[in-house]
C-alpha positions, -999 to +999 in steps of 0.1 A: +072+332-224+093+353-247+095+389-235+084+419-256+119+430-266+130+395-277+097+391-297+102+424-314+139+417-323+131+382-336+104+396-359+125+425-371+155+403-378+134+380-400+117+409-419+150+426-425+164+395-442+132+389-462+131+426-473+167+427-483+162+396-505+129+408-520+144+443-527+172+428-546+149+406-567+126+435-575+154+459-583+170+433-608+135+426-623+127+463-626+159+472-645+159+440-666+123+444-676+125+482-679+097+488-654+096+521-635+068+508-613+089+478-603+120+499-596+098+523-575+084+493-556+120+480-550+130+514-536+100+511-513+111+477-501+147+490-495+132+517-473+115+490-453+149+476-444+160+509-429+127+516-413+128+483-395+163+491-382+148+524-368+121+503-352+147+480-335+165+510-321+133+526-309+122+494-291+156+489-275+156+525-262+120+524-250+126+492-230+153+508-208+143+511-172+135+544-154+165+563-142+173+595-123+169+617-154+139+598-168+118+588-138+088+580-160+107+556-182+116+557-219+084+544-236+080+575-258+111+565-277+089+541-296+068+571-307+100+589-318+109+558-338+075+557-354+078+594-363+112+589-379+097+559-398+069+581-411+093+607-423+114+580-441+082+566-457+071+601-468+105+608-484+103+575-502+068+584-515+080+618-528+110+601-546+087+575-563+062+602-573+089+624-588+103+594-608+068+586-620+061+621-633+094+620-653+084+586-668+050+599-677+066+628-696+088+602-715+057+582-723+039+612-738+069+617-761+068+580-771+102+572-755+090+548-729+095+511-734+069+486-723+080+464-693+089+428-697+073+397-681+100+394-654+085+426-638+051+411-637+064+379-620+083+400-594+051+420-586+031+388-579+059+375-557+062+408-538+024+409-531+025+374-515+057+380-495+048+415-482+013+405-472+027+376-452+052+399-435+024+423-427+003+396-410+033+382-392+045+416-379+010+428-369+004+396-349+036+402-329+029+440-325-005+432-310+010+405-288+035+429-272+014+461-278+042+479-297+032+510-316+066+511-335+063+475-345+027+480-356+039+510-377+064+487-393+037+462-401+017+488-419+048+497-438+048+461-451+011+464-460+018+497-479+045+478-498+020+450-506-005+476-519+022+494-539+031+460-555-006+456-565-004+490-581+028+480-599+011+448-611-018+467-625+005+492-642+028+466-656-001+445-668-017+476-685+017+485-701+020+450-716-014+454-731-003+484-751-006+513-726+030+519-714+020+551-696+001+530-671+035+517-657+046+552-644+010+561-635+011+531-611+042+548-595+021+579-588-006+557-572+021+540-551+033+575-541-001+585-527-006+551-509+028+556-492+019+592-482-014+580-466+005+553-446+031+579-435+004+603-423-014+576-403+018+565-386+028+600-378-007+609-364-008+579-341+027+587-328+018+623-321-014+613-303+008+592-279+034+620-275+009+647-264-007+627-236-040+619-253-066+605-230-077+568-233-109+560-251-142+562-234-146+524-230-112+520-213-120+549-189-154+534-182-139+501-174-113+517-150-141+536-132-162+505-129-132+486-115-128+512-087-165+513-079-166+476-073-149+482-040-175+484-012-156+512+005-159+537-024-190+558-027-181+576-059-153+584-083-152+622-082-126+625-110-108+603-134-079+615-157-060+592-180-031+598-205-013+576-229+025+576-224+039+557-254+021+524-252+014+526-214-013+544-194-011+568-165-041+573-142-051+600-118-082+594-097-102+610-069-125+587-049-151+595-022-150+575+010-168+578+043-157+611+059-156+596+094-133+568+083-098+568+099-070+580+075-052+547+075-084+528+066-091+552+037-055+548+025-059+510+026-089+513+004-070+534-021-042+509-021-066+481-029-082+500-057-047+508-070-037+471-070-070+460-086-067+484-115-031+475-122-040+438-121-070+442-145-053+466-168-017+455-176-010+486-197-015+509-167+020+518-155+013+544-128-018+553-107-022+583-084-053+580-061-066+608-038-092+601-012-120+627-006-145+627+023-179+618+010-200+648+003-229+632+020-208+631+052-198+668+049 
């Protein structure tokens, strides 16, 4: 089976080529058809190329094995890549919004030309291609559990949404309302801003050791309690380290039990949890004498 890094690189190479070709088509269509919305959409697609390169670098860095200076590994490099990606996305949104405002001012003075049919065709093509890229990338991101690749997938979806906005704006402009073309650019700006915020928030949550959700913690606790030698789980702490999970657990065992036997129980629980939860990278288990035994 293809490993995570190879899967990610295969997907990113394909999307970079598709984005580069699509960006060129949209840029030509935008200038030829005098559509600010399509030019803005093309800039968004160009940013996708650079963001995907950032994702590739982040995934390559995060896959490095633990070393003396980084004993816990490099998984958080994916979060760093996602945060850089969100910044690039936000910058693209600001540029598109600024350009849209300028075009609206031109429209109010009657100096804005209605876009041509080529821009409308390019918008339809972009919607189809970008939605395919979103579905393709998201499937791979779920398969390898990559936050950076999932962020890149949503970057593709935001581009598809911006193309829908461009299509509406261009269509409205051709119906006699040229101001709708730059207005679509402003809508695209806000869509991109929302996507950038969501990507950044998810990356920050993983950087600050956020705990796992209640269902995951409940399942880990239940896995431990299935062992007949455990009387209770006194404490369970979890934290997300990039796309991996770290667990600290205190269990109660019979206080009269020999230390080596209690340690063996802890080892079995450790192995069972790692087997049942592949995302768990490290577990620390401490054995307490059962309170019932004093």
